[in-house]
C-alpha positions as CSV (number, residue, x, y, z in Angstrom):
1,X,37.2,-33.4,20.2
2,X,34.4,-34.8,18.2
3,X,34.5,-35.0,14.4
4,X,33.2,-37.6,12.0
5,X,35.8,-39.9,10.4
6,X,36.8,-38.7,6.9
7,X,35.9,-35.1,7.6
8,X,38.7,-32.4,7.3
9,X,37.5,-29.4,9.4
10,X,36.9,-26.0,7.6
11,X,39.9,-24.5,9.8
12,X,42.2,-27.1,8.1
13,X,41.2,-26.3,4.5
14,X,38.3,-28.8,4.3
15,X,34.5,-28.4,3.7
16,X,33.4,-29.7,7.1
17,X,31.5,-32.4,5.0
18,X,32.2,-36.1,5.0
19,X,34.3,-37.5,2.1
20,X,32.2,-39.4,-0.5
21,X,33.3,-42.3,-2.7
22,X,32.8,-43.2,-6.2
23,X,31.1,-46.6,-6.6
24,X,29.8,-48.8,-9.5
25,X,26.7,-50.8,-9.1
26,X,25.8,-53.7,-11.2
27,X,22.6,-54.8,-9.5
28,X,19.7,-53.1,-7.6
29,X,21.1,-51.3,-4.5
30,X,20.7,-49.2,-1.3
31,X,22.5,-46.0,-1.3
32,X,25.2,-46.1,1.4
33,X,25.9,-43.4,3.9
34,X,29.3,-42.4,2.3
35,X,28.3,-42.8,-1.4
36,X,28.0,-39.6,-3.3
37,X,29.1,-40.6,-6.8
38,X,27.3,-43.7,-8.3
39,X,27.9,-45.3,-11.7
40,X,25.0,-47.6,-12.8
41,X,26.5,-50.5,-14.6
42,X,23.5,-52.9,-14.3
43,X,22.8,-54.6,-17.7
44,X,19.6,-56.3,-19.0
45,X,17.0,-54.4,-16.9
46,X,16.1,-51.2,-14.8
47,X,18.3,-50.6,-11.8
48,X,16.4,-49.7,-8.6
49,X,18.0,-47.7,-5.9
50,X,16.7,-47.4,-2.4
51,X,17.3,-43.9,-1.4
52,X,17.6,-43.0,2.4
53,X,14.7,-41.0,3.8
54,X,15.1,-37.4,2.6
55,X,14.2,-36.1,6.0
56,X,17.3,-37.8,7.5
57,X,19.7,-36.1,5.0
58,X,18.7,-32.7,4.4
59,X,21.1,-30.9,2.1
60,X,22.9,-34.1,1.0
61,X,23.6,-34.4,-2.6
62,X,24.3,-37.5,-4.8
63,X,25.1,-37.8,-8.5
64,X,24.3,-40.8,-10.6
65,X,25.6,-41.7,-14.1
66,X,24.6,-44.5,-16.5
67,X,27.1,-46.8,-18.2
68,X,24.3,-49.1,-19.5
69,X,21.2,-48.2,-21.6
70,X,19.0,-49.1,-18.7
71,X,16.7,-46.7,-16.6
72,X,17.6,-45.8,-13.0
73,X,14.6,-45.6,-10.7
74,X,14.0,-45.0,-7.0
75,X,12.2,-47.7,-5.0
76,X,9.9,-45.2,-3.5
77,X,8.0,-42.3,-5.2
78,X,10.5,-39.6,-3.5
79,X,12.3,-38.0,-6.7
80,X,11.2,-34.6,-7.8
81,X,12.1,-34.3,-11.5
82,X,14.0,-31.2,-12.9
83,X,10.8,-29.7,-14.3
84,X,8.3,-30.5,-11.5
85,X,7.8,-30.5,-7.8
86,X,5.7,-33.7,-8.0
87,X,7.7,-36.6,-6.8
88,X,7.9,-40.0,-8.8
89,X,10.4,-42.8,-9.2
90,X,12.4,-41.7,-12.3
91,X,16.0,-40.7,-11.9
92,X,17.8,-41.6,-15.2
93,X,16.5,-42.4,-18.7
94,X,17.7,-45.6,-20.5
95,X,20.7,-43.9,-22.2
96,X,24.4,-44.4,-21.8
97,X,26.0,-41.2,-20.2
98,X,22.8,-39.9,-18.8
99,X,23.5,-38.3,-15.3
100,X,21.7,-36.5,-12.6
101,X,22.4,-34.7,-9.3
102,X,19.9,-35.1,-6.5
103,X,19.7,-33.0,-3.4
104,X,17.7,-33.8,-0.4
105,X,15.3,-31.0,0.6
106,X,14.3,-32.6,3.7
107,X,11.1,-34.1,2.2
108,X,12.1,-35.5,-1.2
109,X,15.2,-36.0,-3.4
110,X,15.2,-33.1,-5.9
111,X,16.9,-33.5,-9.4
112,X,18.9,-30.2,-9.4
113,X,21.1,-30.9,-12.7
114,X,20.9,-33.5,-15.4
């Protein structure tokens, strides 16, 4: 029997996907393997997230939300904004309540909703 920890099989009413956690970040950070809901609470300056390689996480989604009026950016130019296919670093604008859901297309992290 092989299954990942935290995964409820589809046959047992689950999605077959690993459970994700809600985490709050108050400093620059690297996105963890089980983190899917991120609250940016870094004050005073832009928050920078190091996203995993999109090629390693095809189909993975992650949602970010701002609790501070600070921008959230990627450490690499690997985020395709909602209105373009050209990757950059911007994820969230400097406004409280801003949010975005990114999905890996195997090449970049694509903003699918915000």
